[in-house]
Backbone as CSV, one residue per row, in Angstrom:
resi,resn,N_x,N_y,N_z,CA_x,CA_y,CA_z,C_x,C_y,C_z
1,MET,41.596,77.790,-49.151,43.005,78.174,-49.265,43.536,78.477,-47.876
2,ALA,44.497,77.753,-47.489,45.114,77.905,-46.165,46.465,78.583,-46.253
3,PHE,46.750,79.392,-45.245,48.054,79.988,-45.118,49.092,78.986,-44.684
4,LEU,50.347,79.364,-44.735,51.411,78.425,-44.364,51.274,78.074,-42.912
5,GLY,51.346,76.755,-42.580,51.274,76.318,-41.240,49.871,76.033,-40.728
6,GLN,48.839,76.397,-41.460,47.505,76.226,-40.979,46.926,74.844,-41.363
7,GLU,47.572,74.097,-42.208,46.995,72.789,-42.562,46.893,71.895,-41.333
8,GLU,47.859,71.948,-40.481,47.795,71.120,-39.248,46.645,71.557,-38.361
9,GLN,46.451,72.854,-38.216,45.349,73.336,-37.396,43.963,72.935,-38.000
10,ILE,43.916,72.995,-39.329,42.658,72.628,-40.012,42.383,71.122,-39.745
11,ARG,43.369,70.256,-39.854,43.206,68.856,-39.604,42.795,68.601,-38.173
12,GLU,43.385,69.364,-37.244,43.046,69.230,-35.821,41.552,69.567,-35.587
13,TYR,41.122,70.657,-36.196,39.703,71.041,-36.051,38.767,70.057,-36.745
14,GLN,39.178,69.517,-37.863,38.375,68.471,-38.559,38.207,67.297,-37.654
15,ASP,39.248,66.862,-36.984,39.138,65.728,-36.039,38.190,66.056,-34.890
16,ARG,38.251,67.296,-34.405,37.313,67.724,-33.316,35.903,67.714,-33.775
17,PHE,35.709,68.193,-35.030,34.335,68.199,-35.543,33.778,66.760,-35.747
18,LYS,34.654,65.874,-36.148,34.220,64.450,-36.301,33.801,63.944,-34.929
19,PHE,34.562,64.218,-33.879,34.201,63.803,-32.539,32.896,64.438,-32.113
20,LEU,32.719,65.724,-32.384,31.498,66.437,-32.006,30.285,65.830,-32.731
21,TYR,30.440,65.576,-34.009,29.322,64.929,-34.757,28.980,63.572,-34.206
22,ALA,29.967,62.784,-33.835,29.756,61.489,-33.255,28.987,61.602,-31.910
23,VAL,29.406,62.521,-31.075,28.708,62.725,-29.788,27.226,63.209,-30.039
24,LEU,27.074,64.086,-30.958,25.723,64.576,-31.209,24.832,63.459,-31.850
25,PHE,25.434,62.608,-32.661,24.698,61.476,-33.242,24.285,60.488,-32.175
26,ILE,25.190,60.154,-31.258,24.900,59.251,-30.159,23.771,59.875,-29.264
27,ALA,23.836,61.168,-28.985,22.853,61.763,-28.164,21.453,61.757,-28.837
28,MET,21.409,61.962,-30.161,20.157,61.905,-30.843,19.603,60.501,-30.846
29,ILE,20.448,59.496,-31.027,19.984,58.107,-30.963,19.424,57.800,-29.587
30,PHE,20.131,58.274,-28.530,19.638,58.044,-27.212,18.262,58.669,-26.973
31,LEU,18.115,59.920,-27.418,16.813,60.642,-27.281,15.697,59.928,-28.080
32,LEU,16.043,59.474,-29.256,15.065,58.779,-30.094,14.641,57.424,-29.427
33,ALA,15.608,56.785,-28.868,15.299,55.487,-28.223,14.413,55.697,-27.019
34,ARG,14.683,56.769,-26.235,13.886,57.112,-25.070,12.477,57.494,-25.465
35,LEU,12.313,58.272,-26.540,11.028,58.616,-27.056,10.221,57.398,-27.464
36,VAL,10.845,56.470,-28.158,10.151,55.220,-28.559,9.724,54.442,-27.362
37,HIS,10.618,54.341,-26.350,10.300,53.639,-25.159,9.085,54.201,-24.406
38,LEU,9.085,55.540,-24.224,7.975,56.165,-23.527,6.692,56.202,-24.296
39,GLN,6.768,56.495,-25.591,5.553,56.699,-26.376,4.920,55.387,-26.826
40,ILE,5.771,54.446,-27.299,5.245,53.265,-27.940,5.151,52.089,-26.913
41,LEU,6.234,51.852,-26.197,6.273,50.690,-25.322,5.502,50.898,-24.075
42,GLN,5.572,52.081,-23.494,4.876,52.320,-22.223,3.721,53.336,-22.342
43,GLY,3.304,53.660,-23.542,2.308,54.666,-23.762,1.007,54.351,-23.131
44,ASP,0.472,53.127,-23.284,-0.792,52.731,-22.683,-0.775,52.812,-21.140
45,LYS,0.304,52.290,-20.588,0.443,52.310,-19.118,0.462,53.733,-18.557
46,LEU,1.261,54.607,-19.189,1.379,55.999,-18.737,0.092,56.770,-18.999
47,ARG,-0.630,56.480,-20.064,-1.897,57.130,-20.282,-2.898,56.725,-19.197
48,HIS,-2.943,55.454,-18.837,-3.802,54.993,-17.764,-3.498,55.672,-16.443
49,ILE,-2.213,55.770,-16.112,-1.796,56.451,-14.838,-2.214,57.915,-14.887
50,SER,-2.063,58.561,-16.031,-2.410,59.950,-16.212,-3.906,60.195,-16.049
51,GLU,-4.703,59.324,-16.623,-6.145,59.534,-16.522,-6.618,59.333,-15.123
52,GLU,-6.032,58.437,-14.368,-6.428,58.215,-12.996,-5.932,59.348,-12.089
53,ASN,-4.922,60.025,-12.472,-4.275,61.013,-11.618,-4.770,62.466,-11.865
54,HIS,-5.546,62.702,-12.897,-5.863,64.083,-13.183,-6.982,64.663,-12.271
55,ILE,-7.714,63.817,-11.612,-8.724,64.264,-10.676,-8.485,63.584,-9.336
56,LYS,-8.361,64.393,-8.338,-8.165,63.834,-6.999,-9.421,64.080,-6.176
57,ARG,-10.056,63.025,-5.748,-11.257,63.146,-4.937,-10.898,63.174,-3.504
58,VAL,-11.400,64.182,-2.850,-11.166,64.352,-1.423,-12.525,64.486,-0.729
59,LYS,-12.810,63.660,0.262,-14.033,63.772,1.036,-13.847,64.861,2.077
60,ILE,-14.746,65.782,2.074,-14.764,66.846,3.079,-15.983,66.669,3.970
61,ALA,-15.732,66.593,5.224,-16.823,66.428,6.136,-17.626,67.737,6.222
62,SER,-18.952,67.568,6.218,-19.799,68.799,6.286,-19.830,69.319,7.737
63,PRO,-19.852,70.593,7.811,-19.884,71.152,9.195,-21.259,70.991,9.785
64,ARG,-21.319,70.420,10.966,-22.572,70.229,11.701,-22.465,70.851,13.080
65,GLU,-23.621,71.431,13.450,-23.637,72.093,14.717,-24.315,71.280,15.798
């Protein structure tokens, strides 16, 4: 139940909410697409890079007198 003159404000907010929902939907689609790209399409490559990168071997010269 709206008071006199509030119908226009309600319609204006409804339009804003539709815009907000559209923006949120597009953002979720973008995040889902990025997740699929990283996990499924490049998952093996990134796993290989990660496994090679977790240990760094450094040769340290022994002190000699």
